[in-house]
C-alpha positions as CSV (number, residue, x, y, z in Angstrom):
1,M,44.0,92.1,58.9
2,T,44.1,90.3,62.2
3,L,45.7,93.3,64.0
4,T,43.1,95.7,62.7
5,G,40.3,93.4,63.8
6,R,41.8,93.2,67.3
7,H,42.1,96.9,67.5
8,D,38.5,97.4,66.5
9,F,37.4,94.9,69.1
10,A,39.5,96.6,71.8
11,D,37.8,100.0,70.9
12,H,34.4,98.4,70.9
13,G,35.1,96.9,74.3
14,A,36.3,100.2,75.8
15,A,33.2,102.0,74.4
16,S,30.8,99.4,75.8
17,R,32.5,99.6,79.2
18,F,32.2,103.4,79.2
19,A,28.5,103.1,78.2
20,W,27.9,100.6,81.0
21,F,29.7,102.9,83.5
22,A,27.8,106.0,82.4
23,A,24.4,104.1,82.5
24,G,25.2,103.0,86.1
25,R,26.1,106.6,87.2
26,W,22.9,108.0,85.5
27,H,20.8,105.4,87.2
28,E,22.4,106.3,90.6
29,L,21.8,110.0,89.9
30,R,18.1,109.4,89.0
31,L,17.6,107.3,92.1
32,C,19.3,109.9,94.3
33,W,17.0,112.6,92.8
34,Y,13.8,110.5,93.5
35,R,14.8,110.0,97.1
36,A,15.9,113.6,97.7
37,D,13.8,116.2,99.4
38,K,12.5,118.3,96.5
39,G,11.5,121.2,98.8
40,L,15.1,121.7,99.7
41,W,16.3,121.6,96.1
42,A,13.5,124.0,95.1
43,L,14.6,126.4,97.9
44,V,18.2,126.3,96.8
45,L,17.3,126.8,93.2
46,T,15.0,129.7,94.1
47,I,17.7,131.4,96.2
48,G,20.3,130.9,93.5
49,L,18.0,132.5,90.9
50,V,17.2,135.5,93.1
51,V,20.9,136.0,93.9
52,A,21.8,135.8,90.2
53,T,19.0,138.2,89.2
54,L,20.1,140.7,91.8
55,G,23.7,140.4,90.7
56,F,22.8,141.1,87.1
57,A,20.5,144.0,88.1
58,L,23.3,145.6,90.3
59,Q,25.8,145.2,87.5
60,A,23.4,146.9,85.1
61,V,22.9,149.8,87.6
62,F,26.6,150.3,88.2
63,A,27.3,150.1,84.4
64,H,24.7,152.8,83.8
65,Q,26.1,155.0,86.6
66,D,29.6,154.7,85.1
67,D,28.3,155.5,81.6
68,R,26.4,158.5,83.0
69,R,29.4,159.8,84.9
70,N,31.7,159.4,81.9
71,L,29.1,161.0,79.6
72,T,28.9,164.0,82.0
73,C,32.7,164.4,82.0
74,L,32.7,164.3,78.2
75,A,29.9,166.8,77.9
76,R,31.6,169.2,80.4
77,N,34.8,168.9,78.3
78,V,32.9,169.8,75.1
79,Y,31.1,172.6,76.9
80,F,34.1,174.3,78.5
81,E,36.6,173.6,75.6
82,A,34.3,174.3,72.6
83,R,30.9,175.7,73.5
84,G,31.4,178.7,71.1
85,E,32.6,176.5,68.3
86,P,30.6,175.1,65.3
87,A,29.2,171.6,65.7
88,A,32.1,170.1,63.8
89,G,34.5,171.7,66.4
90,Q,32.5,170.3,69.3
91,Y,32.4,166.8,67.8
92,A,36.2,167.0,67.2
93,V,36.9,167.9,70.9
94,A,34.7,165.0,72.0
95,E,36.4,162.7,69.5
96,V,39.9,163.7,70.7
97,T,38.8,162.9,74.3
98,M,37.5,159.4,73.3
99,N,40.7,158.8,71.2
100,R,42.8,159.4,74.2
101,K,40.7,157.0,76.3
102,A,41.1,154.3,73.5
103,S,44.8,154.9,72.9
104,G,46.2,153.0,75.9
105,R,48.5,156.0,76.7
106,Y,46.0,157.8,78.8
107,P,43.6,156.9,81.6
108,V,41.0,154.2,80.8
109,T,37.9,156.2,81.6
110,V,36.6,159.4,80.1
111,C,36.6,161.2,83.4
112,G,40.2,160.0,84.0
113,V,41.2,161.5,80.6
114,V,39.4,164.8,81.2
115,Y,40.7,165.4,84.7
116,Q,44.2,164.0,84.1
117,K,47.0,166.1,85.6
118,N,50.7,165.8,84.7
119,W,53.8,167.3,86.4
120,D,55.2,170.3,84.5
121,P,58.8,170.8,85.4
122,L,58.9,174.3,84.1
123,R,56.0,175.5,86.1
124,K,56.8,173.2,89.0
125,R,53.2,172.1,89.4
126,Y,50.7,169.7,88.1
127,I,48.8,171.0,85.1
128,G,45.5,169.7,83.6
129,A,45.3,168.0,80.2
130,F,42.5,170.4,79.5
131,S,42.9,174.0,80.7
132,W,39.5,174.5,82.1
133,T,40.1,171.7,84.7
134,E,42.6,173.9,86.4
135,L,40.1,176.7,87.2
136,D,38.8,176.8,90.7
137,A,35.4,178.4,90.1
138,L,33.4,177.6,87.0
139,P,29.8,178.4,86.3
140,A,27.5,175.4,86.1
141,P,26.9,174.4,82.5
142,R,23.4,175.4,81.5
143,G,21.2,176.6,78.7
144,E,21.2,175.7,75.0
145,E,24.9,175.4,74.9
146,W,24.9,172.8,77.6
147,E,22.1,170.8,75.8
148,R,24.1,171.0,72.6
149,A,27.3,169.8,74.3
150,W,25.4,167.0,75.9
151,K,24.0,165.8,72.6
152,V,27.4,166.0,71.0
153,A,29.0,164.0,73.8
154,D,26.2,161.4,73.7
155,A,26.6,160.9,70.0
156,V,30.4,160.5,70.2
157,Y,30.3,158.4,73.4
158,Y,27.8,155.9,72.0
159,R,29.5,156.0,68.5
160,R,26.4,157.3,66.7
161,E,28.6,159.9,65.0
162,A,31.2,158.7,62.5
163,P,34.8,159.7,63.5
164,V,36.5,162.3,61.4
165,L,39.8,162.7,63.3
166,E,41.0,159.1,63.8
167,G,44.3,159.2,65.7
168,A,43.9,162.8,66.9
169,L,45.1,163.1,70.5
170,H,45.8,166.8,70.9
171,F,44.4,170.2,70.0
172,H,44.9,173.8,71.0
173,A,43.2,177.1,70.2
174,I,44.6,179.0,67.2
175,H,45.6,182.0,69.3
176,I,48.2,180.1,71.3
177,K,51.3,178.3,70.2
178,P,52.2,175.6,72.8
179,D,55.7,174.1,72.7
180,W,54.4,170.6,72.3
181,A,52.8,171.4,69.0
182,R,56.2,171.7,67.3
183,S,56.7,168.0,67.6
184,K,53.2,166.9,66.5
185,Q,51.7,166.4,63.1
186,P,48.7,168.7,62.5
187,I,45.6,166.8,61.1
188,A,43.0,169.5,60.8
189,R,41.9,173.0,61.7
190,I,38.2,173.1,62.7
191,G,36.7,176.4,63.9
192,R,39.2,178.0,66.3
193,H,41.2,174.8,67.1
194,V,44.0,173.0,65.5
195,F,44.1,169.2,65.9
196,Y,47.1,166.9,66.0
197,E,48.1,163.3,66.0
């Protein structure tokens, strides 16, 4: 019993010494505040708030620009790969593009995924992941088909459309038989495209 009493007394003494020390520091801080030039502190605080506000505003602007750029890339991919397809086919192309971005095996931005080029040893040149990106001259997207591609891209990019092809990373038109398709598992056929894991 005696040991426990001593231990409690020691704890109580340490706590009261800490409280006394903290009270002294608080008193010094308050005294320093009362003696300080408040105009200088107000100026420093105002400048800090302005800088922080500008920082947040710039961050929001750049994030919006990145979103807009990536959304445009996604819409162009939908337009050039699937503009003649039914809506389900367009959503599927957009979803494959976003699946690639999320997979960790492809570039981390939508534009990086869309415009990715890989070396083809057979052709001895870089080829695009999506065939339309290899064409030199493309007409500017326009009209109802562009508006539709934009709406599809927007819905998939902002996840307003439920995914239907989870894990799908590849697709091709049904009229071609690429070599890589032999080693992939088909998931679905939508419109004139076959989709693979």
